N, C-alpha and C positions, 0 to 999 in steps of 0.2 A: 609426613605431610605437614607443612607449615599451617598454623592456625592464627588468624588475625581478627581483631574485633573492630567493628565499625557500627555506626548508628543507622546509616542508610547505604544499601548496595544497589547500584544502578547498572543493569546489564544492557550494554549498547551505548555507544557514544556518538550517535547521529544527532539529527536535530531534536528529536524528542528526548533522548537521554541527556544531552547537554542542557536543554532548557530545564529539565527536571533537576539536574544537579545544581544549576544556578539558583533555582527557586528554593531548594532545600537549604543551600548555603545562606541565602538571604533571610530565610525564615528563622534560622538560628545559627549564628557563626561559630557556636561551640560544638556543633555536631561534626562528627567525622564521616565523610562521604566517600565511598569507594565507587569509582567510575571505571567499569570493566568493559573492555572492547577487544574483539578478535583482531582488529587492525588499528593503526594510528587513526585518531578521530577524523582527520581530514580525508581519509579514504573511505569513510562511511558512505552508505548509498545515497544519503541526502544530497551529496555533492553532485549527483547526476541529474537532479531535477533542473529543468530548463525554464519552464514557462512563467511561473509566478505564483503569488499567494493572495487569496481572496479576502478583501475587507472593504466594507462600505466607506467611501470617502467623498463621492460626488454629491452635489447639492440636490440633484434629481433622483438620488438613490435613497434607500431606507433599509432598516433592519428587516422590515416586513418583506421587502422585495427579495433580499438575500435569503430569508427564511423560505419564502414560497418557491424560489428557484431551486433550492436545495431539496426541499421535501418533494416537490413535483419531479425533480430530476432523479430522486431516489425511488420513484414509483410508489410513494407513500409507505415505504417500509422503514423510514427514519424514526428514531425516537425524538419526538418533536420538542420535548423539554431540553434535550441535548442540543438540538439545532438552535433553539432560542438563545441558550447560553453562548454557544459558539459565535453566532453572528454579532452578538453584542460585545464580545470580548476580542474579536479579531482585530478591529482597528486599534485597540489599546496595545496589542502585542506588536502590530506592524510599526506603530510609533515608537515602542520600546526598542525594537530592532534598529530603527533609525538612530535613536539616541546612543545606542551601543556602537554605531558606525556602519550599519548596512547601507551601501550606496545605491538606494533606489533610483531608477531612471527618472529624469525630470522633464517637464515641459519647458518651453522657452521662457515662461514667466517664473520658473524656479519651483513651481509646485510639483508634488509627486505625480508622476504619470501613471495611468492605468490603461490596460489593454482589454480588448474583447476576449472572451473565452467561451467555449461551447456550453450551451444550456443556460447562460447568464443573460438576463434581459437588459442589464445595464453594465457598462464597463466598471469593474471593481477589482481587477487583477493587478496588484502591485508587482513590479518586475525590476530586475537589474539586468538589462539587455536580455540575453537568452542563457544566462548563467546564474539564475536566481538561487538555486540550491547551493551552489558553491559559495555565493556571497553570504547567504544566511548561515551556512555551516561555519564559515570562517569567522563571522561576527560572533556567533555563540562560543566557538572554541576560544577565541582570544579573550572574550569576556570571562569565561570559566577560569582562565589562568589568574584572574585577580583574587581568587578565593583560595587561600592556603589550606582550607579544610577540605577541599576536593582533591583526593589522591587518585591518580590515574593508574590503572592496571592495563597498559597497552599490550596487545598481542597475547591476551589471556582468553582462552576459550572456555566459557561456562558450560559445564557438563550436566549439572542438575541444580535445582533449588532445594533448600532444606526447610522442613516444616516441623512444627511441634504442636500437636493437639489442634490441628486446623489453623495454625498461624504460621506465617512466613518467618524464617529465622536465619536466612543467609543463602549461600550457594557454595558450590565447589567448582573451581576453575583450574584449567591446565595452563601453566606458563609455557607457551609454545617455544619461546627462545631458549629455555633451559630444560624443558621436558619434565618439570616438576609440577606437583599439585599444591594448591593452596585452598584452605577452608576459610571462607570469609563469613564470619558470623555477623548478622545484622537483624534487628527486629523489624526492619522495613526493607522490602525489595521492590524495585521498579524494573519491569521488563520493557525494553525498547529496542528490540532486535529486528524490526522490519517484517515484511510480509512473507508470503510463501509461493511466489509466482515461478520459482525455479522447479516447481512440480511439472511445468510445461517445457517442452523442448525449445520453443521459440519464444523468448521473453526479453524484457528490457532490464531485468534485475542483475545487479552485480554478483560475482561469484560467492560473496560472503553471505548472501541473503538466502539461507537454507531452512527457514522455519524453526530455528532452534528454540526460541522463546515460546512459540506457539505449541510445539511438541512438549516442552517441559511442563508448562501449565496444564496442558491436556492430560498428560500422564499422572498429574497430581489431582485430577478430578474436576478441574475447571472446565466449563463448557466452551467449546469453540462454536461461535454463533454465526449464522448466515454464511457459511463457508462456500456455498454453491455459487455465490455471486463473485465472479472473477472478471475483472475488466480487461477488455481488449482495447488498446489504444489504436486508433484508425491508421496512424502513419508511422510505421517503423521501416527502416531500411531493410530490404528483402534478404540480404545475406547475413546480416549481423544482428538484426533486431534493435539496432541503435535508434533511439527516438528522434523523430522530427517533430519538435514541440508543437502543441496546439497553438502556440503563439504565432506560428507561420500563418495559420488560417485567421487568427485574430488580426494580423497585420494586413490581410487581404488575399492570402494565397487561396487557390482554387483546386478542387479535385476533379479530374476528367478521366473518362474511360478510353478505350483504344481508339474510339472515333473522335476524341477531343470534346466529348459531350459531358456537360456537368450533370451527372446522373442523379445527384442527391435530390433534385426537384421531383423525381419520380417516387420518392419514398417518404412523403409527408413533411418534407423540409423546405419545399418551394413556396412561392415562385422564385425563379432564378433572380439573383441580385446582380447589380452591375459589377463587372469585373473591377477589382481594386477598391470597391466600396462595400465592405462587409456589413451586414446587419445582424444584430443580436438575435439569436434563436432561429435564424434562417440558414438554409443551405449548409455551408461548411462550418457554421457555428451552432449546429445542432449538437445534442449530447453525444458522448463517445459511444454509448451502446448502439444508438440508432445509426450513426455514421459507419460503424464497423459492420453492423448487420446489412447495411446497403451494399458494402463491398461484397459480402457473401452472395447477395442476390445477383449482383453484376457478374460475379464469377460463375454462378449457376447458368446465367444466360449466355455465357461465352463472350462477355464484353470486356474482359481484362486483357492485359498484355502479358507476354512471356519474356522473362529476362534470358540472358545467355545460358543461365543454369536451369532454365525451365520453371522458374518461380512465377506465379501469377501476381501481377501488380496493377495498380492504377498510377496515374501521374499526379504529383503535387506540383503545381505550376506557380512559381514565384516571379517569373521573368518580368511581368508587368510592373512590379514594385520598383524596379530599377536598382542599379548597383549601389548608389549612395544610401538609399533606405535600407537595403539588405545589410550593408556594411555597418550601419549604425545600430540597427535593431535586431538583426539576426546573424551576427558574425560567427558564432559557434556553429550554427546550422550550416552555413556556407563551408566552414572548415571541415565538418564531418562529411558532408555530401561529396566534397572533393576528395577527401582522404579515403573513404570507404566505398564509394560507388563510382569514382572518377567522373563525377558530374558537377558542373559549375552552375549553381542555381541562377546566376545572372543571365545565362544564355541557354540553359537546358532545364527541362522539367525533371523532378526527382522521382524515381520509382519508389513506391511505398506499398505496404500491405499491413493489415492489422497484426498486432503483436501483443501477447499477454503482458500486462503492465502493472496491475494493482489488485490486491486482495481486499474486497470490501468487508468481508467477514474477519473474524479473529477471536482473540481471548475476550470473553464476555466481561465487561466492566460496567460500573454504575457511574452516576454523575461525578463521583469523587475519584474516578479512574481506578477504583478498587475492584478486585475480583471477589469470588466467593470465599477465597482464603484470606483471612484477616491479615493485613499488613503486606499483601502482595498486590502490586499495582501494574498496570500495563498502559502504554501510550504509543501512539503512532500507528503505523500500518499493521502491527501485530495485534492491536487492540480492536475490539468491536464495541464502541460506545453507542452505536446506533446512529452516528452522524450521517453516514453515506447511504444507508438503506440498500436498495437493490442496484444502484448505479451511482458512482461518485462523480460529481462535477469537477472538472479540471480546475486546479488552483485552490480547492478547499483543503487538500491534504497537507500542503506546506503550512498553511495557517493552523490546521489541527495540531501539528507537532508542537507549536509554541503555546497555543491556548491550553491544550490539555497536558502538555509537558509541565507547565507551571502548576496546574491543578495537582498532577501526580506528585511533583516534588514537594509542594507545600503540605499535602496530606501525608506523605511519607515522613516528613520532618515531625509533624504532630504525632504520628504513630510511634516514632522512635522514642519520644518522651513519655508516652502513655503506656507502652508495652510493659507487662510485668516480667518477672524473671523467667528464664527459659530452663527447660530440663536439658542441661548441657550434655549429660551422659547420653540421652536419647539422640540428640543432634549429632554428637560425635559418632555414634553408632551408624547413623544414616550416612555420614560422610565416608566412613569406612566401607559401607556397602557400595557407594558410588565407585570407590577405588577397586573393589572386588569385581564389579560389573565391567569396569574399564579393562581390567586385566583379562577377564574372560573374553571380552570382545577382541582384544588384541591377539589372543591365543587361539581363536576359533580356526578350525581347519575346514578346507573345502576348495572347490575348483570354480566357484562363481566369480564373475568379474564385476567389480564396482561400476565400471563405465557402461557395461551392457545393461545392467539393471536400471541405472539412472536414465539411459537413453530410451529403454523400453517403457519406463514410467512416463517420460515426457511424451512419447508417441501415443500411449494409451490415453493420456489426459487430453491431448489435442484432438484425438479421434472421438473420444466419448463425451468430453465435457468442453467442447469448443463453443463457437459463436452460436450455433444452432445444435440442439440436442434431441435425442430420441431415447425411449426406454431401453431399447436394445443396445444402443451405443453406450449409455451410462452404465448399464449392467455389465457390459463388456469391460468397461474401465474398472468397476468395482472388483470383478473377478480377477482381472489382471493384477491389480494392486495387491490383492490377497496372495496371489501366486508369488509376486515379487517380494513380499514381506517374508515369505517362507524361504525363498532363495537367498535373501539377505543374510540369513543365519549361516550360510555356507560360503561367505566371502572370507578368504584368507588374507591376513595382513602380512605381506612379504617383508616389508621394512620393519626391522626389530629395534631400530635406533630410537632415541628419546627426543632429540632436539628437532623441532619442525618436522615431525613424522607425518607428512601429508597423506601417506597411505592410510594411517589410522584416523587422521582428522576427517578425510573424505568419507570414510566408512561411518563415522559417528554422524556426520552431517546427512548422509544418505538415510540413516535410520530416522532422523528427525523429519526429513522432507517426505518420506514415505507415509509417516503418520498424517502429515498435512494433506497429501494427495488422497489418502483414504477418507479423511473427513470431508473433503470437497466432493468426491464422487458419491459417497453414501448420503450426504445431505442433498445433493442434486437429484438423485434418483427418486427421492421421496416427495419432491415438490412438483406436483402434477398441475402445473400452470405455467404461463409465460409472464415474467415480470422482470423489468430492467435487463440486467446482463444474463439472466437465466431465460433463454428462449427455447421452447420445445416445438418441434414440428408435429408432435402428436397431441399436444395440449396448447393450442395457439393463443388462447385468451387468458387474461388476468382473472383470477378467481378470488375476489375479496371475501366471499362467504367462508371458504375453507382455508385460504392461505394468506390472509392478511395477518401474518404472525411470523415470528422469528423462528428459525431452525436452530436447535441446540444439539451438538454432537458430543456425546460423553464417551470417554475412552474405555475400551474393554481390552485387557491384556491378551485375551484368548481369541479375539476375533474382531468382527466389524463393530463400529461404535453403536451405542444406543442413541436413537434419534428421538428427541422430544421437541415440544414447541412452547413458545411463550408469547404473550400478547404484545402488540405494538402500542406504545404510548402516543395517543393523539390528543393534542392540546387545543389546536385551533384550525387545522386544515383537514377537512374531511376528504377521503379519497374521491378523485374525479378522473375523467379521461385525460390521459397524458398526451398532449399535442404540442406541436411546434409549427414553425412556418406560418402560413396564412391562417390555418385552422386555429393555431395557438393565439394569433393576434385577435381573431374573432372572439375566442373564449375570454381573453383579457378584456376586450371592449365590453362584452356582455356583463362581465363581473363588475366592472367599474360603473356601468349604467345602473345595475341593480343596487349598488351601494349608495348611489346618489339619490335614489328614490326615497 
């Protein structure tokens, strides 16, 4: 096994990983930075983000507004000091992206345009048509190429991180192109591997997003925090899960049931707004959890439509926006709807249904993006900084990548200079153990099928940990995941080759994602309340007395995780009733009146 030495190792080359690499390189040009990715960086999952990135820019907006929208949207489970830092630094990072070449969409006067997004009271979502993730990723990727001290390891699959006496010391990766292993020694490691939504059968995530970083940190004793909060995006294509961005509704798209009725007005998001004239925090611009939950209620009432394949859907109607507007503002959406549903949004409504989209929880990190292991950092969807609470507002996540990517990179650079000498013999022994475990995994015998276990996991999570949950359903998911983890040990790898052995790679990924599924189900079953994306039919109210706290799942090699809790940091927004639509407007008016007295 080859052994190489670096100062910083970054696992994942999406938006968060690239921003961390640039920040580390700028902090000290003498540092050697390893950027390790399962795929070519432009194939990272950030490229799939469509809608936009949130940052205050309008004269009638403020950091307090963005803070309040985020904390209220997160049902008061956000770490409020994290939110304060985030809203203050997002505009700086959006401007930095522009300076690096990100082509933000513009108004006719040349100023940056911003669109409406769900749960935001004022337009603050910067966008590049409906390909924002692509343009952000391309901007970061081309910027990273300016730094000769960033060394890329494309198509390298990280198998485990290396630690010494509670401190990060590198990782072991498989060069998939050659079938060889490399030990990357580094006193600072940043995990930026994305979320864990492929635990569910119907999801928006790319095939590479299999919870690798989540599982690796978890197995090393780092808590996975708030994993029960999994976001359903309200509008995915029914057969593929491909996202129809929230930007569709920000531009004025409407959701209707089988009768052509705008049903969201019946679920605390009304009154009905004029078609083509969306209003912030009303109707289609409610937060994602509420809009997805409304679909479930309509389905239970029999108000959804059936596709040719028998899938329940509602309609996303954009026809009133007109061909010119759709071509200018939502060209990719039109392309996707035509290609995957045979529907032209100019003349036909798009069938949609909720689809699992985002992991609000993740690897527990502090304000410095650092985990409980010294020198181990995490950023992006794999991390739980406490920014999103129980429900993420759309467009906060792309901004999070760059705001906290910079934080992680700078702190990793500082750590690289401060770290003392490592016990190299102990680290080398760990690396050899990784090789031994890989060999054992490749040589396991049995008659279990990787695809059967993966599909049964996805079905169990959909049934037990879906939009609405019950004790019985969640316990069923917990038990099923335990069964599948046992069956996983009997998957035989048929392919014995070394180069791009997808048989082996898929098995490793399945082991990672089963860990993530177990942490989600076990965290969910213990939270006996309804909050944000965690809605229970048997505990229908939010319980701040007992559950205004973070869930922490700690790994147990021999069984289910240990579940603990930690306090939520509240700086200036005390928990209140979470309301939108007319009731939300009344609450805002009462609050302003009280402040003026």
